[in-house]
C-alpha positions in Angstrom: -8.6 -115.0 2.2 -9.8 -118.5 1.2 -7.8 -121.7 1.0 -7.9 -123.7 -2.2 -10.8 -125.9 -0.9 -12.9 -122.8 -0.2 -12.4 -122.7 3.6 -10.8 -119.7 5.3 -7.3 -120.4 6.7 -6.9 -120.1 10.5 -5.5 -116.7 11.4 -4.9 -115.1 14.8 -7.4 -112.3 15.1 -10.2 -113.6 12.9 -12.0 -115.5 15.7 -14.6 -114.0 17.9 -12.2 -114.2 20.9 -10.3 -111.2 19.5 -13.1 -108.9 20.5 -11.8 -109.2 24.1 -8.7 -107.2 23.0 -8.3 -103.5 22.7 -10.8 -101.3 20.7 -8.2 -101.1 17.9 -7.8 -104.9 17.8 -11.6 -105.3 17.7 -11.9 -102.8 14.9 -9.2 -104.7 13.0 -11.1 -107.9 13.5 -14.3 -106.4 12.2 -12.5 -105.1 9.1 -11.0 -108.5 8.5 -14.5 -110.1 8.8 -15.8 -107.5 6.3 -13.1 -108.4 3.8 -13.4 -112.2 4.2 -15.0 -114.1 1.3 -14.3 -111.4 -1.3 -11.9 -112.1 -4.2 -9.6 -109.1 -4.1 -6.9 -108.1 -6.5 -3.4 -107.5 -5.2 -4.0 -103.7 -5.2 -7.3 -104.2 -3.3 -5.5 -106.5 -0.8 -3.0 -103.7 -0.3 -5.9 -101.3 0.5 -7.5 -103.9 2.9 -4.1 -104.4 4.6 -3.8 -100.6 5.1 -7.3 -100.3 6.6 -6.6 -103.2 9.0 -3.4 -101.6 10.1 -5.2 -98.2 10.6 -8.4 -99.6 11.9 -9.0 -96.7 14.3 -8.6 -94.2 11.5 -10.4 -96.0 8.7 -13.9 -94.7 9.3 -12.6 -91.1 9.1 -10.3 -91.3 6.1 -11.3 -89.8 2.8 -10.7 -91.9 -0.4 -7.8 -89.6 -1.3 -6.2 -90.0 2.2 -6.7 -93.8 2.1 -5.2 -94.0 -1.4 -2.1 -92.0 -0.3 -1.7 -94.2 2.8 -2.0 -97.4 0.8 0.1 -96.2 -2.1 -2.6 -96.7 -4.7 -4.8 -94.4 -6.9 -8.0 -92.9 -5.7 -10.1 -94.8 -8.4 -8.6 -98.0 -7.0 -10.1 -97.2 -3.6 -13.5 -96.7 -5.3 -13.2 -100.0 -7.1 -12.2 -101.6 -3.8 -15.4 -100.4 -2.2 -17.5 -101.6 -5.1 -15.8 -105.0 -4.9 -17.0 -105.3 -1.3 -20.6 -104.7 -2.4 -21.0 -101.0 -1.7 -22.1 -98.3 -4.1 -18.9 -96.4 -3.6 -16.3 -95.4 -1.0 -18.7 -93.0 0.8 -21.1 -95.9 1.4 -18.2 -98.0 2.7 -17.1 -95.3 5.1 -20.7 -94.7 6.3 -20.9 -98.4 7.0 -17.7 -98.4 9.0 -18.9 -95.5 11.1 -22.1 -97.2 11.9 -20.6 -100.6 12.9 -17.7 -99.1 14.8 -18.7 -95.6 16.0 -15.8 -93.8 17.7 -14.3 -90.4 18.1 -11.8 -89.3 15.5 -8.3 -90.2 16.5 -6.2 -87.5 18.1 -3.4 -85.8 16.2 -0.1 -87.7 16.6 1.8 -84.5 17.5 5.0 -83.1 16.2 7.0 -86.4 15.8 10.0 -86.5 13.4 10.2 -89.3 10.8 12.2 -91.5 13.1 9.9 -91.1 16.0 6.9 -91.8 13.7 8.6 -95.0 12.6 8.9 -96.0 16.3 5.3 -95.1 17.0 4.2 -97.2 14.0 6.0 -100.2 15.4 4.4 -99.6 18.8 1.0 -99.6 17.2 1.9 -102.8 15.4 2.8 -104.5 18.6 -0.4 -103.3 20.3 -2.3 -104.8 17.4 -0.5 -108.0 17.8 -1.2 -108.1 21.5 -4.9 -107.6 20.7 -4.9 -110.5 18.2 -3.2 -112.7 20.8 -6.2 -112.3 23.2 -7.0 -115.7 21.7 -3.8 -117.7 22.0 -5.2 -120.8 20.4 -3.7 -120.3 16.9 -0.2 -119.8 18.3 -0.6 -122.8 20.6 -1.8 -124.9 17.7 1.2 -123.8 15.6 3.6 -124.7 18.4 2.2 -128.2 18.5 2.5 -128.6 14.8 6.1 -127.4 14.8 7.1 -129.5 17.7 5.6 -132.6 16.1 7.5 -132.2 12.8 10.8 -134.2 12.6 12.5 -132.6 10.7 11.1 -129.1 10.8 11.8 -127.0 7.6 11.8 -123.3 8.1 11.4 -121.1 5.0 12.2 -117.5 4.5 13.5 -115.8 1.4 14.8 -112.3 0.8 13.4 -109.8 3.4 12.1 -112.7 5.5 15.4 -114.6 5.6 16.5 -112.8 8.8 13.3 -113.8 10.5 13.6 -117.5 9.4 17.3 -117.6 10.3 16.7 -116.2 13.8 14.0 -118.7 14.4 16.0 -121.6 13.2 19.1 -120.6 15.3 17.1 -120.8 18.5 14.9 -123.7 17.5 17.9 -125.9 17.0 18.7 -125.6 20.7 15.5 -127.5 21.6 14.3 -129.2 18.4 16.3 -132.2 17.1 16.2 -131.4 13.4 15.6 -127.9 12.0 16.3 -127.3 8.3 16.6 -123.7 7.2 15.4 -122.9 3.7 16.7 -119.4 3.0 17.8 -119.8 -0.6 15.5 -120.0 -3.6 16.1 -121.6 -7.0 15.4 -125.0 -8.5 16.9 -126.7 -5.5 14.1 -125.4 -3.1 11.5 -128.0 -4.1 14.2 -130.7 -3.8 14.9 -129.6 -0.2 11.2 -129.6 0.6 10.9 -133.2 -0.8 14.0 -134.3 1.2 12.4 -133.0 4.4 9.1 -134.7 3.6 10.8 -138.0 2.9 12.7 -137.7 6.2 9.4 -137.4 8.1 8.5 -133.7 8.1 4.8 -133.1 8.7 4.8 -129.3 8.9 6.7 -126.3 7.4 7.1 -122.9 9.0 7.3 -119.9 6.6 8.1 -116.3 7.3 6.7 -114.2 4.5 7.2 -110.4 4.4 6.8 -107.8 1.7 7.7 -107.7 -1.1 6.5 -111.2 -1.4 8.7 -113.3 -3.7 6.9 -115.4 -6.3 9.2 -118.3 -5.2 7.7 -118.3 -1.7 4.1 -118.6 -3.0 5.2 -121.4 -5.3 7.1 -123.2 -2.6 4.2 -123.1 -0.2 1.9 -124.5 -2.9 4.4 -127.2 -3.5 4.8 -128.0 0.2 1.1 -128.4 0.6 0.9 -130.6 -2.4 3.6 -132.8 -0.8 1.4 -133.2 2.2 3.0 -130.7 4.6 0.9 -128.5 6.9 2.0 -124.9 6.3 2.2 -122.5 9.2 2.9 -118.9 8.0 3.9 -115.7 9.7 3.0 -112.9 7.3 2.5 -109.2 7.4 -1.2 -109.5 6.8 -4.1 -112.0 6.7 -4.5 -110.7 3.1 -0.9 -111.4 2.0 -0.5 -113.4 -1.2 0.7 -116.5 0.8 -2.6 -116.7 2.7 -4.4 -119.1 0.2 -1.4 -121.5 0.4 -1.3 -121.5 4.2 -3.1 -123.9 6.6 -2.5 -121.6 9.6 -1.6 -118.0 9.0 -0.5 -115.7 11.9 -0.5 -112.0 10.9 2.0 -109.5 12.3 2.2 -106.1 10.6 5.4 -104.5 9.4 6.3 -100.8 9.6 6.3 -99.0 6.3 7.3 -95.4 7.4 11.0 -95.8 6.4 12.8 -96.5 3.2 12.9 -100.2 4.2 10.1 -102.0 6.1 10.6 -102.7 9.8 9.6 -106.0 11.3 9.4 -105.9 15.1 6.0 -107.6 15.3 6.9 -110.6 13.0 10.2 -111.1 15.0 8.3 -111.1 18.3 5.7 -113.5 17.0 8.5 -115.8 15.9 9.8 -115.8 19.5 6.3 -116.6 20.7 6.2 -119.6 18.3 9.4 -120.8 19.8 7.9 -120.6 23.3 4.8 -122.5 22.1 7.0 -125.1 20.4 9.0 -125.6 23.5 5.8 -126.3 25.4 5.2 -129.2 22.9 8.8 -130.6 23.3 9.0 -132.5 26.7 12.8 -132.5 26.6 13.2 -128.8 25.6 14.4 -127.7 29.1 16.9 -130.6 29.3 18.3 -129.6 25.9 18.7 -126.0 27.0 20.5 -127.0 30.2 22.8 -129.3 28.3 23.7 -126.5 25.9 24.4 -124.2 28.8 26.7 -126.7 30.4 28.6 -127.3 27.2 28.8 -123.6 26.5 30.3 -122.9 29.9 32.8 -125.7 29.5 33.9 -124.3 26.2 34.0 -120.7 27.4 31.7 -119.9 24.5 30.3 -116.6 25.9 31.9 -113.6 27.7 29.8 -112.7 30.6 
């Protein structure tokens, strides 16, 4: 995806360093590089996201199989391949087999639907581990978040739990964290208030389905001069073009409602990186523990 000024936003897994990860992670990075620079429709972004998540399988999927996995029509897959500059989907698949030759993936076995959901999340975590072979994007994000006083944290609808969890722990080490978990006309006002108080960055958790308000809020925040750090389900998510630093973490889609183990774990990693940028973080944690013990706050 491209930012408004034509430059690609930083995203974990898009740099050459990712190739040091697993074969699956390297395949995902090659797919992302293939898709970069192309103006894709929302349906085509969905296909791209699916292919990145199934990087090991992608060279062996038929157009019908890919359409079923992505939840789109078979003609949409054909148009997607043409948008990438190929004559059709067979030419795209041939290209993928040539640049990333591998044996067809083994059958998953007789898993029930609940086990399949767990296996999908395990795959997502493996993919995240491969992307984190280059820790620079997370480390940069940690510095940006640590240096923003206050620190607004945005997450609406499905992402509100991720944003709330991050804000809960971040308040233990950061002096001023402002959770933005409600939309409406007051949201831009709250972004303005944070910016006037000295905020320099905004952290956003953006998960499917992506609310229009989140996209508009990020555009507004960047217009106000804030650096936007986003944790999203894909580097091709609609929020990408409004993010200065995008960190992808895939969600599981095998159940009626998406599962988000990888985005949650990535949020905890951002907390760790932010703590590294806050010299008094350890002292704040020790102070909290002392007060919690004095109040009998927890039952051991």
